[in-house]
N, C-alpha and C positions, 0 to 999 in steps of 0.2 A: 984535882980536886977544884971543880970550876966556883968560882968565885962570883958573889953578885954585884952586878955595876953598878957604881951608888950614882946618884943621877946630881951633878957640881950645879946646877942651872939655876939661877934664883927663882923663884917665883913670880910671878907677873905683881909688879902692885896696879893697885882699883885704881881703877881712869878715875882723874880728882874731875869732881863735875862744877863747873862753872857757876862761883858768887855773883850774884845781884848784883855789887858792885861794880863787878870784873865783865859788864855785858853792859855796861854805860847807860844804867838805866836814866841817870840824869838828865843825859844830852840828849837821848831817846825821849823820855817825856816830853822835854821841852821843843823837841823836834815835834812833835805831833802834839803838842799845843798850841801851836804857832801855825802849824799846816791847817788845823781846828778853826782859826782865826780867833782866840780867848785869850781873855789875862788871866793871871793866877787868879785872883778873886773868884772869879767864874768856875771856874775848875776847883776850885777848894767847896765851893757853894757846890757842887753839882756831886762832889764825893764826900761832903758831907766834914769837912775837919777846917784846920787853921790853915789861914795863910803862907802863915810861915813855914809847916810842915812842906805845904808845896815846895816853898825856894829852895828850903835845905836837899830835899830830895833831887831838885834840878840840880844844886849848885854838887852833889858830892857830898854832903855832911851827914845824910841818914840815909842810909838802907832801907826803901820797904820792905814791910810783910810780904808774904803771897798772895793777903788777904785783900790787903790795900792797893798790889800793882793791880789783880784783877778789875778792882774798883777805877781805880786810874783809867786803866786800859779802854773798859768798858763806857767811862765816859768821855772818852777821845772818840768814840765811836771804832774802838781797833780793836784786834783780835790777838792774842798773844803769842800767835804763831809771825802773823806780819809785821808786829813791835818790835820781834827778835830779830829779823829776816835780814839784816842785813846790817854790816860792820860798818858805821856812819862815819866812825873814822878813822879806815884802813888808808894805809899807802896808796892806793887808787880803788878806784869804784868804779865797776864799769854797769850800769843799768839799761837793759836790752828797752825796747821801744814795746809799751803798755806797761812797763816795772817802775815808771817816775810817778812817785804821789802827786796828785792834783789838788790842789784847795782851791774853793770856789767864792774865799772870804780873806781880805786882808785889813788885819783888826787897826789896822794905824793909816789906812787910807780911804778915801771916800772914791765913790762909782759903784758901776754897774754893768753887769756883762759880761764882766773879766773875769776868767778862771789861772790860775797858776800852775803849771806841770814843772817840778822842782829838777834844776839839774845839779842843783849842789844841795848838800841835808845842810837843814839847820845843824851847827856842833857850834861850841865855844871852840874860838882861834880860826875858824875858815876866817882866809883873806876876798873870798869873794863868797856872793849874793849871785845867782844863776836861776834863769827861767825860761818854758815858754811861756808870753802871752797869749790867751787866746780872748781874741775879742769879737764879739758875737756883733752883729749890724747894729749899728745904732748904740755900743756899749763905748762907757769911757771910764776912766779914771783920773783922778783927781791928787795931786801930790805938794799939798803945801808944805811938809816936813823936811827941811833944806838941815846939810849936814854934811863934814869934810867928805872927799872922796872924788872918783867918776863915774860914770856911767856910758856903756856904748851898746847899741842895738842892731840889729840886722833883722829888715821885714821880710821874712820866706814868704808869706804869701799874702793877697789881701792889697788893702790899701788902708791909711792912715795918716788921721793930721797932726800932728805933733805939735805943742806949743812950751817954749822954753821961755818963760818970762815971758815978754810979751811980743815974740815973735813967734810965726806958726807955720807949720812947712807942711809939705805936702808929699808924703812919700809910697811909695808903690812895692811891689819883689823886687828884691836886688840891693832898695837902698838900702844904705845903713845908714849913724845917728850916731856924734858923743858930745856930752857937755859935764861940766862938772857939779857935783849934787849938792854946790850951795844956791846953785839957782832952783827956783820952782818950777816945776812941769807937770802938763796935763795933757793926757791925748783921747780919742773917740775914733772909732771908725766908723767914716760917711759912707761905705760901698753896700753893697748887698750879700753880700758873702763873709763866712770868718775871718779877719787877720789875726794872723799868725808872727809874731815878734820875738829872735833870740832877746833877751833883757840880760845883760850881765853889769852888773853893779858892785861898788864898795860897801858892806852892810854898812847900817849906822849901829854906833857900838853904845850900848844902852849903861 
């Protein structure tokens, strides 16, 4: 008499859905806010909540509800798919051409006609800040904020007039520079075409 075969395999465990705190909401929110060039107060006003709530979310002390998360993302001119598109704290991060976020404002520096293509995402604990500065003809940046650390740059294309403290230098494609971050600096594009500069520095610690 044949015996019925018994299936001894354990049933597959249901796939665990990631929790919002596992998706690095706080770091992503701060990243998106800085790219937008606004302070916590302005974001709180856009969303209609207390500044302390935004601060708690960014520091990982509170996980926002889905409704709040949607309001935050919309206030930052983003969508949920792009907001969660990249693991900004992964051991290695590759960003293809056209995938890097671009910011057209800098909340703590003065200037005009400059955009910043992010090479290093904003995230707590990162030791470097890296961007490609795209400077329109006549565009300029003024940075009077000083702190500890270092800056290095490489002119990819175009012309750059760089001032460090009271010294001014004329740079062209292929030229590089380096200075300490306790020195004030400014630059402008004196040429007729867009200037692009790889700019890497030690970020200011807030």
